[in-house]
C-alpha positions in Angstrom: -4.4 182.1 24.6 -7.4 182.4 22.4 -6.6 182.6 18.7 -10.1 183.8 17.9 -9.4 187.0 19.9 -6.1 187.7 18.1 -7.4 190.4 15.6 -9.0 192.4 18.4 -5.9 192.1 20.4 -3.8 193.4 17.6 -6.1 196.4 17.0 -6.1 197.1 20.7 -2.4 196.9 20.9 -1.8 199.9 18.6 -3.2 202.2 21.2 0.1 201.8 23.4 3.5 202.7 22.2 5.3 199.6 23.4 2.4 197.3 22.2 3.2 199.0 18.8 6.7 197.7 19.1 5.5 194.2 19.8 2.6 194.3 17.3 4.6 195.5 14.3 6.6 192.3 14.4 3.9 189.8 15.2 1.4 191.3 12.6 4.3 190.9 10.0 4.8 187.3 11.1 1.1 186.6 10.8 0.9 187.9 7.3 3.8 185.9 6.3 2.3 182.8 7.9 -1.1 183.1 6.2 0.7 183.8 2.8 3.0 180.9 3.2 0.8 178.3 4.7 0.0 175.3 2.3 -2.5 173.9 4.6 -4.5 174.8 7.7 -2.2 172.9 10.1 0.8 174.9 9.0 -1.4 178.1 9.4 -2.5 177.1 12.8 1.0 176.2 14.1 2.6 179.6 13.0 -0.3 181.7 14.1 -0.6 180.1 17.4 3.1 180.3 18.2 3.1 184.0 17.1 0.3 184.9 19.4 1.9 183.1 22.4 5.2 185.0 21.8 3.4 188.3 21.6 1.2 187.7 24.6 4.3 186.9 26.8 6.3 189.8 25.6 3.3 192.2 26.2 3.1 190.7 29.8 6.9 191.0 30.4 6.6 194.8 29.3 3.8 195.1 31.9 1.3 196.2 29.2 -1.5 193.8 30.3 -2.0 191.1 32.9 -3.6 188.5 30.6 -0.6 186.2 31.6 0.8 186.2 35.1 4.5 186.9 35.2 4.4 188.4 38.7 8.0 187.4 39.8 9.4 189.0 36.7 7.4 192.2 37.3 9.5 192.9 40.4 12.5 193.6 38.3 12.9 197.1 36.9 12.5 197.5 33.2 15.0 199.2 31.2 14.1 202.9 30.6 14.4 202.5 26.9 13.6 199.2 25.1 14.0 199.4 21.2 12.6 197.2 18.6 15.7 195.0 18.2 15.4 194.1 21.8 11.8 193.3 21.6 12.5 191.2 18.4 15.5 189.3 20.2 13.1 188.3 22.9 10.3 187.3 20.5 12.8 185.1 18.7 14.3 183.5 21.9 10.7 182.5 23.1 9.7 181.3 19.6 13.0 179.2 19.6 12.0 177.7 23.0 8.6 176.9 21.6 10.0 175.0 18.4 12.5 173.2 20.6 9.8 171.8 22.9 7.3 170.9 20.1 10.1 169.1 18.4 9.7 166.4 20.9 6.5 165.6 18.8 8.4 165.8 15.5 6.8 162.9 13.8 3.2 163.9 14.5 3.8 167.5 13.8 5.5 166.8 10.4 2.6 164.6 9.5 0.1 167.1 10.6 1.6 169.8 8.6 2.7 167.7 5.7 6.3 168.9 5.8 9.7 167.4 5.9 12.0 168.2 8.8 14.1 170.5 6.6 11.0 172.3 5.2 9.6 172.7 8.7 12.7 174.4 10.0 13.2 176.5 6.7 9.6 177.8 6.9 9.7 178.5 10.7 12.8 180.6 10.2 11.2 182.3 7.1 7.8 183.0 8.8 9.4 184.4 11.9 12.2 186.1 10.0 15.2 184.6 11.6 18.6 186.0 11.1 21.9 184.3 11.3 22.2 185.4 15.0 18.8 184.0 15.9 19.6 180.6 14.2 23.0 180.5 16.3 21.0 181.0 19.3 18.6 178.3 18.4 21.3 175.7 17.4 24.1 176.5 20.0 22.1 177.6 23.0 18.4 176.4 22.9 19.0 172.9 21.5 22.1 172.3 23.6 20.4 173.5 26.9 17.5 171.3 26.3 19.5 168.2 25.2 21.5 168.5 28.5 19.0 170.0 31.1 15.5 169.5 29.7 12.8 172.3 29.8 14.6 173.9 32.8 17.7 174.4 30.8 15.6 175.8 27.9 14.0 178.3 30.1 17.3 179.4 31.6 18.7 180.2 28.1 15.5 181.9 27.0 15.4 183.8 30.3 18.8 185.0 30.0 17.9 186.7 26.8 14.8 188.3 28.3 16.8 189.7 31.2 19.5 190.9 29.2 17.2 192.9 26.9 14.3 194.0 29.1 15.6 194.5 32.6 18.0 196.8 34.5 19.1 194.0 36.8 20.6 191.2 34.7 21.1 188.6 37.4 20.0 185.0 36.6 16.5 183.9 36.9 15.2 182.9 40.3 13.5 179.5 40.9 10.1 181.3 41.0 10.8 183.0 37.7 11.8 179.8 36.1 8.8 178.0 37.2 6.5 180.7 36.1 8.1 180.8 32.6 8.2 177.1 32.2 4.5 176.9 33.1 3.7 179.5 30.4 5.7 177.6 27.8 4.4 174.2 28.5 0.7 175.8 28.5 1.5 177.4 25.0 2.9 174.2 23.5 -0.2 172.3 24.7 -2.3 174.9 22.9 -0.4 174.4 19.8 -0.7 170.7 20.0 -4.4 171.1 20.5 -4.8 173.5 17.6 -3.0 170.7 15.4 -5.4 168.1 17.1 -2.3 166.3 18.7 -2.3 164.9 22.3 -1.3 167.7 24.8 1.9 167.5 26.8 
């Protein structure tokens, strides 16, 4: 994931209908991030998370191959995927990201100069979380991570991905879990690098 290429990626994305469905949300997230950021660390955090979520969703929708999600590509996409479904998957992945980076809570709060409450409030504001998204975060993602670690986190996010994007809604296979876990860990490492923190 290269933040420097983000603007070109956004411009290119509007050439394809489904990319418009993704880009319309992430472009809005990015504008809110830039406007809301009180310092460079906050801006880097939000923009990097936004780019990561967009790249994953675009790959899952089979619109480019920048990210390898090959096991999931064997599933049949729904014939029609609306913007609400795209937004649900974006939010699910963003929630997985914020749960995992919370293991570096003290360092991130220090880097971004925010309290824990302010951090969560601004995350929800920048990414336009609704009550349903907050419920998924609190009751599903946090619980899964506390009980089963990153694998549990991926299973919960994966269930939302499968339910919204694919005709076949069976649980994730072990290969699918490993691929998504690898992507998540790489994205979180990128966020930590941009914040100049040790990578996982």
